[in-house]
PQR file of N, CA, C, O and H, with PARSE charges and radii, in Angstrom:
ATOM      1  N   MET A   1     -30.026 -40.397  -6.316 -0.4000 1.5000
ATOM      2  CA  MET A   1     -29.146 -41.352  -5.707 -0.0000 2.0000
ATOM      3  C   MET A   1     -29.812 -42.053  -4.520  0.5500 1.7000
ATOM      4  O   MET A   1     -29.472 -43.187  -4.183 -0.5500 1.4000
ATOM      5  N   TYR A   2     -30.760 -41.360  -3.896 -0.4000 1.5000
ATOM      6  CA  TYR A   2     -31.453 -41.973  -2.762 -0.0000 2.0000
ATOM      7  C   TYR A   2     -32.128 -43.271  -3.189  0.5500 1.7000
ATOM      8  O   TYR A   2     -32.131 -44.247  -2.439 -0.5500 1.4000
ATOM      9  H   TYR A   2     -31.036 -40.439  -4.170  0.4000 1.0000
ATOM     10  N   LEU A   3     -32.691 -43.287  -4.374 -0.4000 1.5000
ATOM     11  CA  LEU A   3     -33.376 -44.487  -4.856 -0.0000 2.0000
ATOM     12  C   LEU A   3     -32.414 -45.671  -4.954  0.5500 1.7000
ATOM     13  O   LEU A   3     -32.750 -46.780  -4.538 -0.5500 1.4000
ATOM     14  H   LEU A   3     -32.689 -42.495  -4.984  0.4000 1.0000
ATOM     15  N   TYR A   4     -31.221 -45.441  -5.502 -0.4000 1.5000
ATOM     16  CA  TYR A   4     -30.238 -46.515  -5.613 -0.0000 2.0000
ATOM     17  C   TYR A   4     -29.795 -46.995  -4.235  0.5500 1.7000
ATOM     18  O   TYR A   4     -29.646 -48.196  -4.010 -0.5500 1.4000
ATOM     19  H   TYR A   4     -30.948 -44.541  -5.840  0.4000 1.0000
ATOM     20  N   TRP A   5     -29.582 -46.045  -3.302 -0.4000 1.5000
ATOM     21  CA  TRP A   5     -29.185 -46.418  -1.949 -0.0000 2.0000
ATOM     22  C   TRP A   5     -30.286 -47.236  -1.280  0.5500 1.7000
ATOM     23  O   TRP A   5     -30.012 -48.232  -0.610 -0.5500 1.4000
ATOM     24  H   TRP A   5     -29.703 -45.069  -3.485  0.4000 1.0000
ATOM     25  N   ARG A   6     -31.533 -46.807  -1.466 -0.4000 1.5000
ATOM     26  CA  ARG A   6     -32.657 -47.497  -0.829 -0.0000 2.0000
ATOM     27  C   ARG A   6     -32.820 -48.919  -1.369  0.5500 1.7000
ATOM     28  O   ARG A   6     -33.074 -49.846  -0.599 -0.5500 1.4000
ATOM     29  H   ARG A   6     -31.756 -45.998  -2.010  0.4000 1.0000
ATOM     30  N   ILE A   7     -32.678 -49.097  -2.667 -0.4000 1.5000
ATOM     31  CA  ILE A   7     -32.752 -50.433  -3.277 -0.0000 2.0000
ATOM     32  C   ILE A   7     -31.636 -51.312  -2.728  0.5500 1.7000
ATOM     33  O   ILE A   7     -31.855 -52.483  -2.418 -0.5500 1.4000
ATOM     34  H   ILE A   7     -32.471 -48.345  -3.293  0.4000 1.0000
ATOM     35  N   GLN A   8     -30.441 -50.745  -2.610 -0.4000 1.5000
ATOM     36  CA  GLN A   8     -29.317 -51.502  -2.076 -0.0000 2.0000
ATOM     37  C   GLN A   8     -29.589 -51.926  -0.635  0.5500 1.7000
ATOM     38  O   GLN A   8     -29.270 -53.056  -0.264 -0.5500 1.4000
ATOM     39  H   GLN A   8     -30.263 -49.794  -2.862  0.4000 1.0000
ATOM     40  N   GLN A   9     -30.165 -51.055   0.184 -0.4000 1.5000
ATOM     41  CA  GLN A   9     -30.474 -51.392   1.565 -0.0000 2.0000
ATOM     42  C   GLN A   9     -31.549 -52.483   1.647  0.5500 1.7000
ATOM     43  O   GLN A   9     -31.457 -53.392   2.472 -0.5500 1.4000
ATOM     44  H   GLN A   9     -30.424 -50.137  -0.116  0.4000 1.0000
ATOM     45  N   ASP A  10     -32.551 -52.384   0.799 -0.4000 1.5000
ATOM     46  CA  ASP A  10     -33.601 -53.408   0.792 -0.0000 2.0000
ATOM     47  C   ASP A  10     -33.049 -54.769   0.382  0.5500 1.7000
ATOM     48  O   ASP A  10     -33.415 -55.789   0.967 -0.5500 1.4000
ATOM     49  H   ASP A  10     -32.625 -51.645   0.129  0.4000 1.0000
ATOM     50  N   LEU A  11     -32.181 -54.792  -0.609 -0.4000 1.5000
ATOM     51  CA  LEU A  11     -31.579 -56.057  -1.034 -0.0000 2.0000
ATOM     52  C   LEU A  11     -30.658 -56.620   0.042  0.5500 1.7000
ATOM     53  O   LEU A  11     -30.561 -57.837   0.202 -0.5500 1.4000
ATOM     54  H   LEU A  11     -31.884 -53.964  -1.085  0.4000 1.0000
ATOM     55  N   ASN A  12     -29.975 -55.731   0.787 -0.4000 1.5000
ATOM     56  CA  ASN A  12     -29.115 -56.205   1.881 -0.0000 2.0000
ATOM     57  C   ASN A  12     -29.930 -56.936   2.942  0.5500 1.7000
ATOM     58  O   ASN A  12     -29.478 -57.938   3.496 -0.5500 1.4000
ATOM     59  H   ASN A  12     -30.054 -54.742   0.656  0.4000 1.0000
ATOM     60  N   THR A  13     -31.124 -56.437   3.225 -0.4000 1.5000
ATOM     61  CA  THR A  13     -31.958 -57.101   4.230 -0.0000 2.0000
ATOM     62  C   THR A  13     -32.426 -58.479   3.750  0.5500 1.7000
ATOM     63  O   THR A  13     -32.704 -59.361   4.563 -0.5500 1.4000
ATOM     64  H   THR A  13     -31.491 -55.622   2.776  0.4000 1.0000
ATOM     65  N   LEU A  14     -32.511 -58.657   2.447 -0.4000 1.5000
ATOM     66  CA  LEU A  14     -32.904 -59.950   1.877 -0.0000 2.0000
ATOM     67  C   LEU A  14     -31.712 -60.890   1.677  0.5500 1.7000
ATOM     68  O   LEU A  14     -31.875 -62.040   1.268 -0.5500 1.4000
ATOM     69  H   LEU A  14     -32.285 -57.941   1.786  0.4000 1.0000
ATOM     70  N   GLY A  15     -30.512 -60.380   1.974 -0.4000 1.5000
ATOM     71  CA  GLY A  15     -29.313 -61.192   1.800 -0.0000 2.0000
ATOM     72  C   GLY A  15     -28.775 -61.192   0.383  0.5500 1.7000
ATOM     73  O   GLY A  15     -27.945 -62.031   0.035 -0.5500 1.4000
ATOM     74  H   GLY A  15     -30.380 -59.446   2.306  0.4000 1.0000
ATOM     75  N   GLU A  16     -29.229 -60.277  -0.423 -0.4000 1.5000
ATOM     76  CA  GLU A  16     -28.775 -60.173  -1.811 -0.0000 2.0000
ATOM     77  C   GLU A  16     -27.744 -59.059  -1.932  0.5500 1.7000
ATOM     78  O   GLU A  16     -27.681 -58.166  -1.087 -0.5500 1.4000
ATOM     79  H   GLU A  16     -29.903 -59.595  -0.140  0.4000 1.0000
ATOM     80  N   VAL A  17     -26.946 -59.118  -2.976 -0.4000 1.5000
ATOM     81  CA  VAL A  17     -25.922 -58.105  -3.218 -0.0000 2.0000
ATOM     82  C   VAL A  17     -26.158 -57.513  -4.601  0.5500 1.7000
ATOM     83  O   VAL A  17     -26.364 -58.240  -5.573 -0.5500 1.4000
ATOM     84  H   VAL A  17     -26.997 -59.843  -3.663  0.4000 1.0000
ATOM     85  N   ILE A  18     -26.125 -56.193  -4.678 -0.4000 1.5000
ATOM     86  CA  ILE A  18     -26.261 -55.522  -5.971 -0.0000 2.0000
ATOM     87  C   ILE A  18     -24.895 -54.967  -6.360  0.5500 1.7000
ATOM     88  O   ILE A  18     -24.169 -54.431  -5.523 -0.5500 1.4000
ATOM     89  H   ILE A  18     -25.958 -55.603  -3.888  0.4000 1.0000
ATOM     90  N   ARG A  19     -24.557 -55.101  -7.627 -0.4000 1.5000
ATOM     91  CA  ARG A  19     -23.290 -54.588  -8.128 -0.0000 2.0000
ATOM     92  C   ARG A  19     -23.580 -53.599  -9.247  0.5500 1.7000
ATOM     93  O   ARG A  19     -24.258 -53.916 -10.224 -0.5500 1.4000
ATOM     94  H   ARG A  19     -25.146 -55.537  -8.308  0.4000 1.0000
ATOM     95  N   PHE A  20     -23.051 -52.399  -9.081 -0.4000 1.5000
ATOM     96  CA  PHE A  20     -23.164 -51.392 -10.116 -0.0000 2.0000
ATOM     97  C   PHE A  20     -21.911 -51.454 -10.981  0.5500 1.7000
ATOM     98  O   PHE A  20     -20.794 -51.470 -10.464 -0.5500 1.4000
ATOM     99  H   PHE A  20     -22.500 -52.141  -8.287  0.4000 1.0000
ATOM    100  N   HIS A  21     -22.098 -51.490 -12.295 -0.4000 1.5000
ATOM    101  CA  HIS A  21     -20.968 -51.603 -13.211 -0.0000 2.0000
ATOM    102  C   HIS A  21     -20.657 -50.302 -13.937  0.5500 1.7000
ATOM    103  O   HIS A  21     -19.571 -50.156 -14.499 -0.5500 1.4000
ATOM    104  H   HIS A  21     -23.006 -51.477 -12.715  0.4000 1.0000
ATOM    105  N   ASP A  22     -21.572 -49.373 -13.935 -0.4000 1.5000
ATOM    106  CA  ASP A  22     -21.365 -48.104 -14.620 -0.0000 2.0000
ATOM    107  C   ASP A  22     -20.468 -47.209 -13.762  0.5500 1.7000
ATOM    108  O   ASP A  22     -20.858 -46.844 -12.653 -0.5500 1.4000
ATOM    109  H   ASP A  22     -22.454 -49.491 -13.479  0.4000 1.0000
ATOM    110  N   PRO A  23     -19.272 -46.846 -14.251 -0.5600 1.5000
ATOM    111  CA  PRO A  23     -18.340 -46.047 -13.449  0.2800 2.0000
ATOM    112  C   PRO A  23     -18.907 -44.690 -13.015  0.5500 1.7000
ATOM    113  O   PRO A  23     -18.632 -44.236 -11.905 -0.5500 1.4000
ATOM    114  N   SER A  24     -19.679 -44.053 -13.863 -0.4000 1.5000
ATOM    115  CA  SER A  24     -20.227 -42.747 -13.488 -0.0000 2.0000
ATOM    116  C   SER A  24     -21.277 -42.887 -12.386  0.5500 1.7000
ATOM    117  O   SER A  24     -21.375 -42.023 -11.515 -0.5500 1.4000
ATOM    118  H   SER A  24     -19.902 -44.421 -14.766  0.4000 1.0000
ATOM    119  N   LEU A  25     -22.055 -43.954 -12.418 -0.4000 1.5000
ATOM    120  CA  LEU A  25     -23.031 -44.203 -11.364 -0.0000 2.0000
ATOM    121  C   LEU A  25     -22.335 -44.509 -10.040  0.5500 1.7000
ATOM    122  O   LEU A  25     -22.751 -44.016  -8.992 -0.5500 1.4000
ATOM    123  H   LEU A  25     -21.975 -44.655 -13.126  0.4000 1.0000
ATOM    124  N   ILE A  26     -21.287 -45.313 -10.081 -0.4000 1.5000
ATOM    125  CA  ILE A  26     -20.529 -45.633  -8.879 -0.0000 2.0000
ATOM    126  C   ILE A  26     -19.929 -44.370  -8.282  0.5500 1.7000
ATOM    127  O   ILE A  26     -20.003 -44.162  -7.071 -0.5500 1.4000
ATOM    128  H   ILE A  26     -20.948 -45.713 -10.933  0.4000 1.0000
ATOM    129  N   ARG A  27     -19.338 -43.529  -9.114 -0.4000 1.5000
ATOM    130  CA  ARG A  27     -18.730 -42.286  -8.639 -0.0000 2.0000
ATOM    131  C   ARG A  27     -19.777 -41.366  -8.041  0.5500 1.7000
ATOM    132  O   ARG A  27     -19.563 -40.794  -6.972 -0.5500 1.4000
ATOM    133  H   ARG A  27     -19.278 -43.697 -10.098  0.4000 1.0000
ATOM    134  N   SER A  28     -20.893 -41.218  -8.712 -0.4000 1.5000
ATOM    135  CA  SER A  28     -21.964 -40.347  -8.218 -0.0000 2.0000
ATOM    136  C   SER A  28     -22.527 -40.853  -6.903  0.5500 1.7000
ATOM    137  O   SER A  28     -22.811 -40.063  -6.004 -0.5500 1.4000
ATOM    138  H   SER A  28     -21.067 -41.683  -9.581  0.4000 1.0000
ATOM    139  N   LEU A  29     -22.691 -42.161  -6.783 -0.4000 1.5000
ATOM    140  CA  LEU A  29     -23.209 -42.738  -5.547 -0.0000 2.0000
ATOM    141  C   LEU A  29     -22.230 -42.531  -4.391  0.5500 1.7000
ATOM    142  O   LEU A  29     -22.646 -42.223  -3.273 -0.5500 1.4000
ATOM    143  H   LEU A  29     -22.460 -42.803  -7.514  0.4000 1.0000
ATOM    144  N   ARG A  30     -20.938 -42.697  -4.655 -0.4000 1.5000
ATOM    145  CA  ARG A  30     -19.931 -42.467  -3.605 -0.0000 2.0000
ATOM    146  C   ARG A  30     -19.918 -41.013  -3.153  0.5500 1.7000
ATOM    147  O   ARG A  30     -19.804 -40.742  -1.957 -0.5500 1.4000
ATOM    148  H   ARG A  30     -20.601 -42.946  -5.562  0.4000 1.0000
ATOM    149  N   ILE A  31     -20.032 -40.086  -4.076 -0.4000 1.5000
ATOM    150  CA  ILE A  31     -20.064 -38.666  -3.720 -0.0000 2.0000
ATOM    151  C   ILE A  31     -21.313 -38.365  -2.911  0.5500 1.7000
ATOM    152  O   ILE A  31     -21.246 -37.654  -1.909 -0.5500 1.4000
ATOM    153  H   ILE A  31     -20.124 -40.306  -5.047  0.4000 1.0000
ATOM    154  N   TRP A  32     -22.454 -38.899  -3.336 -0.4000 1.5000
ATOM    155  CA  TRP A  32     -23.712 -38.659  -2.633 -0.0000 2.0000
ATOM    156  C   TRP A  32     -23.661 -39.226  -1.220  0.5500 1.7000
ATOM    157  O   TRP A  32     -24.093 -38.571  -0.271 -0.5500 1.4000
ATOM    158  H   TRP A  32     -22.509 -39.477  -4.150  0.4000 1.0000
ATOM    159  N   VAL A  33     -23.134 -40.444  -1.076 -0.4000 1.5000
ATOM    160  CA  VAL A  33     -23.032 -41.061   0.254 -0.0000 2.0000
ATOM    161  C   VAL A  33     -22.088 -40.248   1.133  0.5500 1.7000
ATOM    162  O   VAL A  33     -22.342 -40.092   2.327 -0.5500 1.4000
ATOM    163  H   VAL A  33     -22.784 -40.975  -1.847  0.4000 1.0000
ATOM    164  N   GLY A  34     -21.017 -39.735   0.566 -0.4000 1.5000
ATOM    165  CA  GLY A  34     -20.097 -38.897   1.336 -0.0000 2.0000
ATOM    166  C   GLY A  34     -20.764 -37.640   1.853  0.5500 1.7000
ATOM    167  O   GLY A  34     -20.545 -37.240   2.996 -0.5500 1.4000
ATOM    168  H   GLY A  34     -20.811 -39.862  -0.404  0.4000 1.0000
ATOM    169  N   LYS A  35     -21.574 -37.017   1.016 -0.4000 1.5000
ATOM    170  CA  LYS A  35     -22.272 -35.798   1.417 -0.0000 2.0000
ATOM    171  C   LYS A  35     -23.374 -36.079   2.435  0.5500 1.7000
ATOM    172  O   LYS A  35     -23.638 -35.248   3.303 -0.5500 1.4000
ATOM    173  H   LYS A  35     -21.751 -37.342   0.087  0.4000 1.0000
ATOM    174  N   LYS A  36     -24.004 -37.217   2.338 -0.4000 1.5000
ATOM    175  CA  LYS A  36     -25.163 -37.548   3.170 -0.0000 2.0000
ATOM    176  C   LYS A  36     -24.825 -38.520   4.297  0.5500 1.7000
ATOM    177  O   LYS A  36     -25.730 -39.143   4.852 -0.5500 1.4000
ATOM    178  H   LYS A  36     -23.789 -37.892   1.632  0.4000 1.0000
ATOM    179  N   SER A  37     -23.567 -38.666   4.643 -0.4000 1.5000
ATOM    180  CA  SER A  37     -23.173 -39.683   5.619 -0.0000 2.0000
ATOM    181  C   SER A  37     -23.847 -39.497   6.977  0.5500 1.7000
ATOM    182  O   SER A  37     -24.225 -40.480   7.615 -0.5500 1.4000
ATOM    183  H   SER A  37     -22.832 -38.160   4.192  0.4000 1.0000
ATOM    184  N   GLY A  38     -24.002 -38.265   7.424 -0.4000 1.5000
ATOM    185  CA  GLY A  38     -24.662 -38.029   8.705 -0.0000 2.0000
ATOM    186  C   GLY A  38     -26.116 -38.433   8.686  0.5500 1.7000
ATOM    187  O   GLY A  38     -26.606 -39.042   9.637 -0.5500 1.4000
ATOM    188  H   GLY A  38     -23.696 -37.466   6.906  0.4000 1.0000
ATOM    189  N   VAL A  39     -26.812 -38.102   7.615 -0.4000 1.5000
ATOM    190  CA  VAL A  39     -28.225 -38.440   7.488 -0.0000 2.0000
ATOM    191  C   VAL A  39     -28.400 -39.945   7.327  0.5500 1.7000
ATOM    192  O   VAL A  39     -29.334 -40.527   7.878 -0.5500 1.4000
ATOM    193  H   VAL A  39     -26.415 -37.607   6.843  0.4000 1.0000
ATOM    194  N   LEU A  40     -27.507 -40.571   6.575 -0.4000 1.5000
ATOM    195  CA  LEU A  40     -27.589 -42.020   6.391 -0.0000 2.0000
ATOM    196  C   LEU A  40     -27.325 -42.750   7.703  0.5500 1.7000
ATOM    197  O   LEU A  40     -27.936 -43.784   7.971 -0.5500 1.4000
ATOM    198  H   LEU A  40     -26.749 -40.099   6.127  0.4000 1.0000
ATOM    199  N   ALA A  41     -26.420 -42.220   8.519 -0.4000 1.5000
ATOM    200  CA  ALA A  41     -26.174 -42.825   9.827 -0.0000 2.0000
ATOM    201  C   ALA A  41     -27.421 -42.732  10.695  0.5500 1.7000
ATOM    202  O   ALA A  41     -27.735 -43.671  11.426 -0.5500 1.4000
ATOM    203  H   ALA A  41     -25.924 -41.379   8.302  0.4000 1.0000
ATOM    204  N   MET A  42     -28.128 -41.624  10.625 -0.4000 1.5000
ATOM    205  CA  MET A  42     -29.368 -41.489  11.386 -0.0000 2.0000
ATOM    206  C   MET A  42     -30.432 -42.439  10.846  0.5500 1.7000
ATOM    207  O   MET A  42     -31.202 -43.006  11.623 -0.5500 1.4000
ATOM    208  H   MET A  42     -27.873 -40.861  10.031  0.4000 1.0000
ATOM    209  N   ALA A  43     -30.488 -42.621   9.538 -0.4000 1.5000
ATOM    210  CA  ALA A  43     -31.470 -43.521   8.931 -0.0000 2.0000
ATOM    211  C   ALA A  43     -31.203 -44.972   9.326  0.5500 1.7000
ATOM    212  O   ALA A  43     -32.126 -45.782   9.396 -0.5500 1.4000
ATOM    213  H   ALA A  43     -29.863 -42.161   8.907  0.4000 1.0000
ATOM    214  N   GLU A  44     -29.938 -45.292   9.582 -0.4000 1.5000
ATOM    215  CA  GLU A  44     -29.560 -46.647   9.989 -0.0000 2.0000
ATOM    216  C   GLU A  44     -29.562 -46.786  11.509  0.5500 1.7000
ATOM    217  O   GLU A  44     -29.064 -47.782  12.032 -0.5500 1.4000
ATOM    218  H   GLU A  44     -29.187 -44.634   9.524  0.4000 1.0000
ATOM    219  N   ASP A  45     -30.112 -45.809  12.224 -0.4000 1.5000
ATOM    220  CA  ASP A  45     -30.171 -45.800  13.688 -0.0000 2.0000
ATOM    221  C   ASP A  45     -28.790 -45.803  14.324  0.5500 1.7000
ATOM    222  O   ASP A  45     -28.570 -46.441  15.353 -0.5500 1.4000
ATOM    223  H   ASP A  45     -30.517 -45.000  11.798  0.4000 1.0000
ATOM    224  N   ARG A  46     -27.871 -45.090  13.705 -0.4000 1.5000
ATOM    225  CA  ARG A  46     -26.537 -44.900  14.275 -0.0000 2.0000
ATOM    226  C   ARG A  46     -26.362 -43.424  14.573  0.5500 1.7000
ATOM    227  O   ARG A  46     -27.090 -42.586  14.042 -0.5500 1.4000
ATOM    228  H   ARG A  46     -28.050 -44.572  12.869  0.4000 1.0000
ATOM    229  N   PHE A  47     -25.427 -43.116  15.397 -0.4000 1.5000
ATOM    230  CA  PHE A  47     -25.180 -41.723  15.739 -0.0000 2.0000
ATOM    231  C   PHE A  47     -24.434 -41.032  14.608  0.5500 1.7000
ATOM    232  O   PHE A  47     -23.486 -41.601  14.066 -0.5500 1.4000
ATOM    233  H   PHE A  47     -24.836 -43.797  15.829  0.4000 1.0000
ATOM    234  N   PRO A  48     -24.835 -39.821  14.236 -0.5600 1.5000
ATOM    235  CA  PRO A  48     -24.126 -39.092  13.174  0.2800 2.0000
ATOM    236  C   PRO A  48     -22.744 -38.652  13.646  0.5500 1.7000
ATOM    237  O   PRO A  48     -22.512 -38.416  14.831 -0.5500 1.4000
ATOM    238  N   VAL A  49     -21.837 -38.550  12.676 -0.4000 1.5000
ATOM    239  CA  VAL A  49     -20.468 -38.148  12.970 -0.0000 2.0000
ATOM    240  C   VAL A  49     -20.413 -36.668  13.321  0.5500 1.7000
ATOM    241  O   VAL A  49     -19.701 -36.277  14.247 -0.5500 1.4000
ATOM    242  H   VAL A  49     -22.026 -38.741  11.713  0.4000 1.0000
ATOM    243  N   GLY A  50     -21.136 -35.865  12.612 -0.4000 1.5000
ATOM    244  CA  GLY A  50     -21.126 -34.429  12.835 -0.0000 2.0000
ATOM    245  C   GLY A  50     -22.545 -33.886  12.829  0.5500 1.7000
ATOM    246  O   GLY A  50     -23.510 -34.649  12.851 -0.5500 1.4000
ATOM    247  H   GLY A  50     -21.714 -36.182  11.860  0.4000 1.0000
ATOM    248  N   PRO A  51     -22.665 -32.572  12.800 -0.5600 1.5000
ATOM    249  CA  PRO A  51     -24.007 -31.984  12.763  0.2800 2.0000
ATOM    250  C   PRO A  51     -24.724 -32.332  11.461  0.5500 1.7000
ATOM    251  O   PRO A  51     -24.121 -32.339  10.387 -0.5500 1.4000
ATOM    252  N   CYS A  52     -25.973 -32.610  11.571 -0.4000 1.5000
ATOM    253  CA  CYS A  52     -26.771 -33.021  10.418 -0.0000 2.0000
ATOM    254  C   CYS A  52     -27.589 -31.826   9.939  0.5500 1.7000
ATOM    255  O   CYS A  52     -28.509 -31.375  10.620 -0.5500 1.4000
ATOM    256  H   CYS A  52     -26.462 -32.604  12.443  0.4000 1.0000
ATOM    257  N   GLU A  53     -27.244 -31.327   8.772 -0.4000 1.5000
ATOM    258  CA  GLU A  53     -27.923 -30.150   8.245 -0.0000 2.0000
ATOM    259  C   GLU A  53     -28.665 -30.429   6.946  0.5500 1.7000
ATOM    260  O   GLU A  53     -29.236 -29.508   6.362 -0.5500 1.4000
ATOM    261  H   GLU A  53     -26.496 -31.693   8.218  0.4000 1.0000
ATOM    262  N   SER A  54     -28.673 -31.657   6.483 -0.4000 1.5000
ATOM    263  CA  SER A  54     -29.289 -31.939   5.197 -0.0000 2.0000
ATOM    264  C   SER A  54     -30.294 -33.078   5.341  0.5500 1.7000
ATOM    265  O   SER A  54     -30.386 -33.734   6.378 -0.5500 1.4000
ATOM    266  H   SER A  54     -28.210 -32.406   6.957  0.4000 1.0000
ATOM    267  N   SER A  55     -31.037 -33.284   4.267 -0.4000 1.5000
ATOM    268  CA  SER A  55     -32.001 -34.372   4.231 -0.0000 2.0000
ATOM    269  C   SER A  55     -31.555 -35.382   3.181  0.5500 1.7000
ATOM    270  O   SER A  55     -30.592 -35.142   2.452 -0.5500 1.4000
ATOM    271  H   SER A  55     -30.963 -32.751   3.424  0.4000 1.0000
ATOM    272  N   LEU A  56     -32.245 -36.493   3.104 -0.4000 1.5000
ATOM    273  CA  LEU A  56     -31.890 -37.516   2.133 -0.0000 2.0000
ATOM    274  C   LEU A  56     -32.200 -37.094   0.710  0.5500 1.7000
ATOM    275  O   LEU A  56     -31.592 -37.621  -0.222 -0.5500 1.4000
ATOM    276  H   LEU A  56     -33.027 -36.688   3.696  0.4000 1.0000
ATOM    277  N   ASN A  57     -33.098 -36.186   0.510 -0.4000 1.5000
ATOM    278  CA  ASN A  57     -33.482 -35.790  -0.845 -0.0000 2.0000
ATOM    279  C   ASN A  57     -32.494 -34.891  -1.462  0.5500 1.7000
ATOM    280  O   ASN A  57     -32.673 -34.468  -2.604 -0.5500 1.4000
ATOM    281  H   ASN A  57     -33.592 -35.758   1.267  0.4000 1.0000
TER
END
């Protein structure tokens, strides 16, 4: 899921929007982002909501 998130972030910097149409991919990405929200906040140079105990991988 990190790969999909990273591609989405790179496209955002270029001003492009990516749309995922596969429901299982969308669900999996939402679950992954929920689990990794603290780490993703740190990657975006924002303060994490709670303690960060995991990595992006």
